[in-house]
KEBA-143248 format. One record per residue (C-alpha): x, y, z; residue in one letter. Coordinates in steps of 0.2 Angstrom, whole numbers, m for minus. Layout:
<sites>
SITE     X     Y     Z type
SITE     X     Y     Z    A
...
</sites>
This chain:
<sites>
SITE     X     Y     Z type
SITE  m116   206    84    M
SITE  m108   223    81    Q
SITE  m109   223    62    A
SITE  m120   237    56    K
SITE  m128   241    40    G
SITE  m131   258    32    Q
SITE  m146   263    23    S
SITE  m149   281    16    G
SITE  m163   291    25    L
SITE  m179   294    14    P
SITE  m186   310     8    S
SITE  m170   321     9    A
SITE  m175   339     5    K
SITE  m165   355     4    M
SITE  m171   373     6    D
SITE  m175   381   m11    V
SITE  m163   396   m10    N
SITE  m149   384    m4    Q
SITE  m151   372   m18    A
SITE  m148   386   m31    K
SITE  m130   389   m23    Q
SITE  m116   376   m26    E
SITE  m108   371   m10    H
SITE   m91   365    m6    L
SITE   m96   352     6    L
SITE  m107   337     4    A
SITE  m119   330    17    L
SITE  m123   312    18    K
SITE  m135   304    31    V
SITE  m137   285    33    M
SITE  m147   275    46    R
SITE  m138   262    55    L
SITE  m146   245    58    T
SITE  m142   227    61    K
SITE  m139   216    46    P
SITE  m150   201    43    T
SITE  m146   183    40    L
SITE  m144   179    21    F
SITE  m157   166    15    T
SITE  m155   154     1    N
SITE  m168   146   m10    M
SITE  m162   128   m11    P
SITE  m166   118   m27    V
SITE  m165   100   m26    T
SITE  m169    84   m37    C
SITE  m167    66   m36    E
SITE  m152    57   m42    D
SITE  m161    48   m56    R
SITE  m167    65   m63    D
SITE  m159    73   m78    L
SITE  m148    85   m68    P
SITE  m141    71   m57    G
SITE  m131    78   m42    D
SITE  m128    95   m51    L
SITE  m139   105   m39    F
SITE  m132    97   m24    S
SITE  m114   100   m30    R
SITE  m118   119   m33    L
SITE  m125   121   m16    M
SITE  m110   113    m8    R
SITE   m99   125   m17    E
SITE  m110   140   m13    D
SITE  m100   150     1    P
SITE  m117   157     8    S
SITE  m124   139    13    T
SITE  m120   130    29    I
SITE  m108   116    27    K
SITE  m117    99    30    G
SITE  m134   108    29    A
SITE  m135   115    12    E
SITE  m154   113    10    T
SITE  m158   125    24    L
SITE  m163   142    19    M
SITE  m153   151    32    L
SITE  m135   154    27    G
SITE  m119   159    37    E
SITE  m118   176    29    M
SITE  m125   193    34    L
SITE  m135   204    22    T
SITE  m134   223    24    L
SITE  m150   232    23    P
SITE  m155   238     6    Q
SITE  m168   251    12    N
SITE  m173   262    26    F
SITE  m184   249    35    G
SITE  m196   252    49    N
SITE  m194   262    65    I
SITE  m205   257    79    F
SITE  m209   266    95    L
SITE  m197   261   109    G
SITE  m182   257    98    E
SITE  m166   267    97    T
SITE  m164   277    81    F
SITE  m146   277    75    S
SITE  m139   287    61    S
SITE  m122   291    53    Y
SITE  m119   309    47    I
SITE  m104   313    36    S
SITE   m99   330    29    V
SITE   m86   328    15    H
SITE   m76   342     7    N
SITE   m78   339   m12    D
SITE   m69   355   m16    S
SITE   m50   358   m19    S
SITE   m49   372    m5    Q
SITE   m48   372    14    V
SITE   m64   377    22    V
SITE   m65   383    40    K
SITE   m76   384    55    D
SITE   m87   369    51    I
SITE  m102   367    62    L
SITE  m113   352    60    V
SITE  m130   351    69    K
SITE  m143   337    69    A
SITE  m160   340    77    D
SITE  m175   329    77    L
SITE  m192   337    75    Q
SITE  m207   327    82    T
SITE  m225   333    83    S
SITE  m222   340   101    S
SITE  m204   344   103    Q
SITE  m187   348    94    R
SITE  m172   338   101    L
SITE  m154   342    98    N
SITE  m145   325    94    L
SITE  m128   332    90    S
SITE  m114   325   101    A
SITE  m104   341   100    S
SITE  m110   359    97    N
SITE   m92   366    94    S
SITE   m86   370    77    A
SITE   m71   361    68    V
SITE   m57   373    64    S
SITE   m54   367    46    E
SITE   m57   354    34    L
SITE   m45   349    20    K
SITE   m50   343     3    P
SITE   m56   325     2    E
SITE   m57   325    21    C
SITE   m73   322    31    C
SITE   m82   325    47    I
SITE   m91   310    54    D
SITE  m103   308    68    D
SITE  m116   295    75    V
SITE  m131   300    83    I
SITE  m143   289    94    H
SITE  m161   293   100    H
SITE  m173   282   109    E
SITE  m190   285   100    V
SITE  m204   289   112    K
SITE  m217   296   100    E
SITE  m226   289    86    I
SITE  m230   298    70    G
SITE  m220   309    58    T
SITE  m202   313    63    H
SITE  m190   325    53    I
SITE  m172   324    55    L
SITE  m165   341    52    V
SITE  m146   342    47    C
SITE  m138   359    46    A
SITE  m120   363    40    V
SITE  m112   380    41    S
SITE   m94   384    36    Y
SITE   m83   398    30    T
SITE   m74   398    13    T
SITE   m56   404    10    Q
SITE   m63   421     4    S
SITE   m72   423    20    G
SITE   m89   420    14    D
SITE  m100   411    27    K
SITE  m111   398    19    L
SITE  m125   388    27    Y
SITE  m137   374    21    F
SITE  m148   360    28    R
SITE  m157   345    23    K
SITE  m173   337    30    F
SITE  m176   318    31    F
SITE  m194   313    35    K
SITE  m198   296    42    F
SITE  m213   288    51    Q
SITE  m212   279    68    V
SITE  m224   265    70    L
SITE  m233   256    84    K
SITE  m225   239    88    P
SITE  m237   233   101    L
SITE  m255   234   105    D
SITE  m258   234   124    V
SITE  m275   231   132    K
SITE  m278   230   151    T
SITE  m292   224   161    K
SITE  m295   225   180    F
SITE  m304   212   191    Y
SITE  m309   215   209    N
SITE  m304   200   220    A
SITE  m319   202   231    E
SITE  m336   197   225    S
SITE  m345   199   242    D
SITE  m341   208   259    L
SITE  m332   193   266    S
SITE  m315   198   259    S
SITE  m304   212   267    V
SITE  m289   210   256    T
SITE  m294   223   243    D
SITE  m284   213   230    E
SITE  m285   219   212    V
SITE  m280   207   197    F
SITE  m273   216   182    L
SITE  m274   206   165    E
SITE  m262   214   152    A
SITE  m265   208   134    Q
SITE  m250   212   123    I
SITE  m251   209   104    Q
SITE  m236   210    92    N
SITE  m243   221    77    I
SITE  m226   221    68    T
SITE  m221   209    53    T
SITE  m207   200    62    S
SITE  m206   189    78    P
SITE  m201   197    95    M
SITE  m192   189   109    F
SITE  m201   196   125    M
SITE  m186   199   137    E
SITE  m197   207   151    K
SITE  m215   211   155    V
SITE  m216   218   172    S
SITE  m228   229   182    L
SITE  m221   244   192    E
SITE  m234   247   205    P
SITE  m238   264   213    S
SITE  m233   268   231    M
SITE  m250   261   237    M
SITE  m248   243   231    Y
SITE  m237   228   232    N
SITE  m237   217   216    V
SITE  m236   198   213    T
SITE  m233   191   196    E
SITE  m243   176   191    L
SITE  m234   172   175    N
SITE  m223   158   182    T
SITE  m227   140   187    V
SITE  m217   132   202    T
SITE  m212   114   200    S
SITE  m201   111   215    G
SITE  m187   123   208    K
SITE  m181   138   216    E
SITE  m185   149   201    N
SITE  m202   146   193    G
SITE  m204   142   175    E
SITE  m213   154   164    S
SITE  m230   149   158    T
SITE  m225   153   140    F
SITE  m210   141   140    G
SITE  m191   144   140    K
SITE  m191   153   123    M
SITE  m203   167   125    S
SITE  m206   172   107    Y
SITE  m221   182   101    L
SITE  m225   179    82    Q
SITE  m233   193    72    P
SITE  m251   196    76    M
SITE  m250   184    91    D
SITE  m257   190   108    T
SITE  m251   185   125    R
SITE  m260   188   142    Q
SITE  m250   193   158    Y
SITE  m258   192   175    L
SITE  m253   202   191    Y
SITE  m260   203   208    C
SITE  m260   220   217    L
SITE  m263   221   236    K
SITE  m263   238   245    P
SITE  m249   240   257    K
SITE  m254   239   276    P
SITE  m253   257   279    E
SITE  m265   261   265    F
SITE  m277   246   268    A
SITE  m280   252   286    E
SITE  m286   269   280    K
SITE  m303   267   272    A
SITE  m304   284   264    G
SITE  m287   283   255    V
SITE  m291   270   242    I
SITE  m307   276   234    K
SITE  m312   284   218    G
SITE  m299   284   204    V
SITE  m283   276   210    T
SITE  m267   274   201    V
SITE  m261   256   200    I
SITE  m244   258   191    G
SITE  m237   256   174    K
SITE  m231   241   163    L
SITE  m213   240   158    D
SITE  m210   230   142    I
SITE  m193   225   134    V
SITE  m191   215   119    W
SITE  m178   210   106    K
SITE  m180   209    87    T
SITE  m168   205    72    N
SITE  m150   200    79    L
SITE  m154   207    96    G
SITE  m160   225    93    E
SITE  m168   230   109    R
SITE  m184   240   111    G
SITE  m193   246   127    R
SITE  m210   253   131    L
SITE  m218   260   147    Q
SITE  m236   263   147    T
SITE  m244   278   156    S
SITE  m250   276   173    Q
SITE  m264   264   174    L
SITE  m279   269   183    Q
SITE  m295   260   190    R
SITE  m311   265   199    M
SITE  m310   258   216    A
SITE  m326   250   222    P
SITE  m338   260   232    G
SITE  m343   254   250    Y
SITE  m355   268   254    G
SITE  m354   277   271    D
SITE  m351   261   281    V
SITE  m341   246   276    R
SITE  m344   229   284    L
SITE  m332   215   281    S
SITE  m327   199   289    L
SITE  m310   196   297    E
SITE  m313   178   303    F
SITE  m326   165   298    I
SITE  m324   146   299    P
SITE  m327   136   283    D
SITE  m337   122   290    T
SITE  m347   122   306    V
SITE  m358   109   315    N
SITE  m377   109   314    L
SITE  m385   118   329    E
SITE  m369   122   337    E
SITE  m364   140   340    P
SITE  m348   146   331    F
SITE  m339   163   331    D
SITE  m336   176   317    I
SITE  m327   192   318    T
SITE  m334   207   309    C
SITE  m324   223   305    K
SITE  m334   240   303    I
SITE  m326   254   294    T
SITE  m332   272   293    N
SITE  m329   277   275    C
SITE  m338   294   276    S
SITE  m331   311   281    E
SITE  m341   312   297    R
SITE  m341   304   314    T
SITE  m355   291   317    M
SITE  m364   284   332    D
SITE  m368   266   327    L
SITE  m381   254   334    V
SITE  m379   235   329    L
SITE  m395   225   327    E
SITE  m395   206   322    M
SITE  m410   199   313    C
SITE  m413   180   312    N
SITE  m416   172   296    T
SITE  m425   155   292    R
SITE  m408   145   294    S
SITE  m396   157   303    V
SITE  m399   162   321    H
SITE  m389   176   330    W
SITE  m384   173   348    C
SITE  m382   188   359    G
SITE  m391   205   362    V
SITE  m397   214   347    S
SITE  m398   233   347    G
SITE  m382   236   357    R
SITE  m372   253   356    Q
SITE  m356   252   347    L
SITE  m351   270   351    G
SITE  m344   284   341    K
SITE  m333   280   325    L
SITE  m323   293   318    S
SITE  m319   295   299    P
SITE  m308   281   292    S
SITE  m308   272   309    A
SITE  m312   254   311    S
SITE  m320   243   324    L
SITE  m318   224   326    S
SITE  m333   215   334    I
SITE  m334   196   338    P
SITE  m351   188   335    L
SITE  m359   171   339    K
SITE  m372   162   329    L
SITE  m379   145   324    L
SITE  m387   137   310    S
SITE  m402   125   311    S
SITE  m402   119   293    V
SITE  m388   109   284    Q
SITE  m379   113   268    G
SITE  m371   129   262    L
SITE  m380   143   271    Q
SITE  m379   162   269    S
SITE  m375   174   283    I
SITE  m388   188   283    S
SITE  m397   199   295    G
SITE  m385   212   301    L
SITE  m391   230   303    R
SITE  m381   246   307    L
SITE  m390   262   312    T
SITE  m382   279   313    D
SITE  m391   288   327    T
SITE  m385   305   321    F
SITE  m394   304   304    L
SITE  m407   290   309    K
SITE  m400   280   294    R
SITE  m400   261   293    T
SITE  m388   251   283    Y
SITE  m393   233   279    E
SITE  m380   219   276    Y
SITE  m386   203   269    D
SITE  m377   188   261    D
SITE  m361   193   270    I
SITE  m353   176   268    A
SITE  m357   158   266    Q
SITE  m353   144   278    V
SITE  m355   125   276    C
SITE  m366   117   289    V
SITE  m364    98   292    V
SITE  m372    86   304    C
SITE  m359    79   316    P
SITE  m369    63   320    Y
SITE  m369    57   302    L
SITE  m354    47   294    S
SITE  m348    53   277    P
SITE  m354    36   270    E
SITE  m372    40   275    S
</sites>
């Protein structure tokens, strides 16, 4: 709906020396906002009561009520705003500026300038910086300015007018309009690492974004997306697939967020292959991306927020990282099975590695222990197939791998690398 309401800006002030001088022009500044739906307070009674059908008849004759649904509070009319209202971060501030010639003489070279002063910068919002040649009596100069609010706190709209009288005097005055920009949403983020042991090589990261509506009116959440950094691919986990091409949102078809309500959004980030292969790239503090939030409020007024770059501390793997590329879920008792280990040099120096395999009570390694793996340069990886068997049934933990760097005589121990289910092939499921 294109209907707009006008409400005067608060805290209008003029320079002291300018207020003493009577000017030929008058400046009027009003904020432009969408109207609201008119609400009624229905009054009803039973037919046997003293008023009878008087109240019902009056509501039917009321032009602001909905025909056939007079008892509803919402009407068919719109109400223009009666005050300045609230401005929230991410919304578009629109204002109507009018300069009227209240005098009986023609003024010349009228220049109207509008600046917005924030805590960090001063922005010029005027559509044109050229002066109007002349303004006749009872005529006006109108302008509409727009600005997407990107800072919270105190904002001051400075409107300045300069002109020349018929006698050649150059006059100048300005007014200040102060208003506060409020925070509409409270956004909190949490990171979860997908791997809880050394068996995963995906390096997946889960991001939970908690968004709370801290305004006094409901919001329609049009879009909440995560724009990943160049190192990651993102998958949104906020839809449920039910045999349809497009998954349905977990929040339903009408994605409304009531005042003070909180909603959780979940995203899965996975390093791109060219970065996942380089062990030294994703370490320390890494940039994940930023959230892009778009919402609508009263009669479709749109707001948008983008968070700053989200950062997380990547998990440390020490000098050498050992992970599993392949391992079966279920193996037979006392039968050898194969696994594939991946060894990555996460340090900044070349290593000369030796692999030792130590048996445990339930897991026994097959092959030669203490074999040379050769030199491994920084950020390089090496895949090694290994064979082992288990002598005990149940869920068994794979342990006992040792890597020794012959250069520094340093040994790295790897226990509880993964778990495997060991079953007896001679027993039926019923037994």
